[in-house]
Each structure stands twice: as structure tokens, then as C-alpha cells.
C-alpha positions, 0 to 999 in steps of 0.5 A, spaced: 608 371 674 601 368 677 604 366 684 607 373 685 600 376 682 596 372 687 600 374 693 599 381 691 591 381 690 591 375 696 585 371 692 586 366 686 582 362 681 583 355 685 584 353 693 591 351 690 593 357 687 590 361 693 594 357 698 601 357 694 600 365 693 601 366 700 607 363 700 614 364 697 619 359 695 626 358 692 624 360 684 628 354 682 624 349 686 616 351 686 613 348 692 608 342 691 601 341 693 600 335 697 593 334 699 586 338 698 580 337 702 574 341 699 568 342 703 563 347 700 566 354 700 572 352 704 578 348 703 585 346 706 591 346 702 597 342 704 603 344 701 611 343 701 617 347 700 613 354 701 615 359 706 612 364 710 616 369 715 623 365 714 619 358 716 617 352 712 610 351 712 608 344 714 601 345 716 594 346 712 592 352 709 585 354 710 582 358 704 575 360 703 571 361 696 568 368 695 564 371 689 571 374 687 575 368 688 579 363 693 583 367 699 587 364 704 585 365 711 589 362 716 595 357 717 592 351 721 598 350 726 593 352 732 586 349 733 583 355 735 584 358 728 579 353 725 574 353 730 574 360 730 570 359 724 565 356 727 563 351 721 562 345 726 565 339 728 563 335 722 566 340 717 572 341 721 574 334 721 572 333 713 577 339 712 583 336 716 582 329 714 589 327 712 592 334 714 597 334 720 594 336 727 593 342 730 596 344 737 591 345 742 592 353 744 585 353 747 581 356 750 579 360 744 579 367 746 581 373 741 580 369 735 575 373 730 571 371 724 567 375 719 562 379 721 557 384 718 553 384 711 556 379 707 556 384 701 561 389 705 565 383 708 566 381 701 568 388 698 573 389 704 576 382 703 577 383 695 581 390 697 585 386 703 592 385 702 595 378 705 598 373 705 593 371 709 586 375 711 583 371 717 577 376 718 574 382 716 569 386 721 564 390 719 560 395 723 556 400 719 560 405 715 567 402 717 571 395 717 577 392 720 581 387 717 587 383 719 592 380 715 599 376 717 604 372 713 609 378 712 609 381 718 602 382 721 597 387 722 590 390 721 587 395 715 581 400 717 576 402 711 571 407 711 565 407 706 564 413 702 559 414 697 557 407 697 565 405 696 570 402 701 576 406 701 582 404 705 583 409 711 590 406 714 593 399 714 599 398 719 603 393 723 600 391 730 593 391 733 589 398 732 587 401 738 582 406 740 587 412 739 586 410 732 579 410 732 579 417 735 584 419 730 580 417 724 573 419 727 570 412 728 564 412 732 564 409 739 558 405 738 562 401 733 569 399 737 567 393 740 564 390 733 570 392 730 574 388 735 578 393 738 583 391 743 583 396 748 575 398 748 571 397 754 566 392 751 
């Protein structure tokens, strides 16, 4: 029951539970945690037996600790997924110690990391549904978060009366057509990483 709940809420009380919660598996054979590296508020978790989108996950999962718990960010099958977090070479090396290597997908373009006021980023992250939530971008009263692992897409949030509320969530990347439809000001488009905005 805890595994199912973790997948729904996309955060957990430990790095291991967060990583396992991002996966699905044969109920008769639970996944096994092989290794955990914790460096400050980040951790990498290597499991075996878990699947995502039909494939066995054999790479480390990057998780981060927020005020509400640990949230899975990314599967580290590509170098840019970790480097885009801009943690620094020493931290990256510590997180990847004893973990499977990553594919070199550089140069790293089109990857986002959290941006905006930390309190707002955390508030939106708490609302996000995963299984994996690689980024949340906040621009004024608007925020956009990315997710993948059961398909993939983006969620748009608006801050009303001091509270973040979901405007829309769907598969794929949101373009300027969505921004216009939901009344997101042009000044926020580039900060929200809108793919077809002229930045």
C-alpha cells in the first residue's frame, strides 16, 4: 500500500521509498534496493526488479529532499540529466559512485532545473504527480512542472489568493497556444521554458 501511495503523491519519507514509488513491479517480487548514495539533499538510488513504461530500470534514480519529503527527479541514463542540476563535479561524482555509467548525450541543451522562489517551487512540487518530476519553473503567479515515467508531459499552475492551483496538465510540451489560452503573460513564457516562445 505504501508503494502505491508514494507513486500517487510523488514523494516519500526516504530516498529508497521515493525511488521505488516511481516504479511498478510484479507484486509477487518486490524490487530490491542495491545501493543508495546520499549527498546533502540529493541521493541516487539503484534498484533491481522495477519497471517504468514497460522497461526494466537498471540505472540510478536521482531524488531530492524537500520540506515535504523525498521526490524522484530523474532516471540517470543520460549524463545531462544529472549535469543539468548544476550540483558540481564533486557532488556528481559522489552521487554516481558505484552506480551504472550514463550515456553521453551532450551538449546539454533543453534540460531544466528548478527556478524561482524556493517556497513556491516546493509548493508546486508538492502538488505534482510523477512518477518523476525533473523540474518546476516559477515565474510570478505562474508555474510549470515537467513529469514523466507513465508517459510524459507538463503541468501548468496559477497562484490564486496565495495558493497554487492546477490550471491544466497533459502529455507533451506546452506551447504558446496554451499560454495564450490560460492567460499567462508573455513576460513569463521564457522563464517557464515554453518551447516555441521566442526567447
